C-alpha positions in Angstrom: 127.5 -90.7 -52.2 129.0 -94.5 -52.0 128.5 -94.6 -48.1 124.7 -93.6 -47.8 124.2 -96.6 -50.7 126.0 -99.2 -48.2 124.4 -97.8 -44.8 121.0 -98.3 -46.9 121.6 -101.2 -48.7 122.7 -103.7 -45.3 120.0 -102.3 -43.7 118.3 -104.0 -46.5 119.4 -107.3 -46.8 119.9 -110.4 -45.2 123.4 -110.8 -45.9 124.8 -107.5 -45.8 128.3 -108.6 -45.7 127.5 -109.8 -49.5 126.9 -105.9 -50.7 129.5 -104.0 -52.1 129.4 -100.3 -53.4 131.5 -99.3 -56.0 131.6 -95.8 -57.6 132.9 -94.0 -60.8 133.4 -90.7 -61.5 133.3 -89.5 -65.1 132.8 -85.2 -65.3 130.3 -83.8 -63.4 128.8 -87.8 -63.6 129.1 -90.3 -60.7 127.3 -93.7 -61.8 127.3 -96.0 -58.1 126.7 -100.0 -58.7 125.1 -102.2 -56.3 125.2 -105.5 -55.6 124.2 -108.4 -53.3 123.8 -111.6 -52.8 121.4 -113.2 -55.5 118.6 -114.2 -52.5 119.4 -110.3 -51.9 118.0 -108.6 -55.3 114.6 -108.4 -54.8 114.6 -107.1 -51.7 117.1 -103.6 -52.4 114.4 -103.3 -55.6 111.5 -103.5 -53.9 108.0 -104.6 -55.2 107.3 -102.5 -58.6 111.2 -101.3 -58.1 109.4 -99.0 -55.5 112.9 -99.5 -52.9 114.9 -99.2 -56.3 112.6 -95.4 -56.9 113.2 -94.6 -53.0 117.0 -95.1 -53.0 117.7 -93.3 -56.6 115.8 -90.4 -55.4 118.2 -90.4 -52.6 120.9 -91.0 -54.6 120.1 -87.3 -56.5 119.8 -85.8 -54.0 123.0 -86.2 -52.2 124.0 -85.8 -55.6 123.1 -82.0 -56.3 124.0 -80.5 -53.4 127.4 -81.9 -55.0 126.2 -80.3 -58.2 126.6 -83.9 -59.5 124.5 -86.2 -60.9 124.2 -89.4 -60.1 123.4 -93.1 -61.4 122.2 -96.0 -59.7 123.1 -99.5 -61.4 121.8 -102.6 -59.3 122.8 -105.6 -60.5 
């Protein structure tokens, strides 16, 4: 799930080398944390959070296929 979030985020930002994605697992829940350059945070979140919501939907779909629950944190 980490590669999926990283691929999408790198395609959205101006500084793809500043994108960092970490993944933590606890039980059946996976927490994926995404950080990027401060100037690119708005691009990752999008207008009214639409891009972030779409990324969370993709992540949730990938997690369901693995019988897990996924949470995306953007910081």
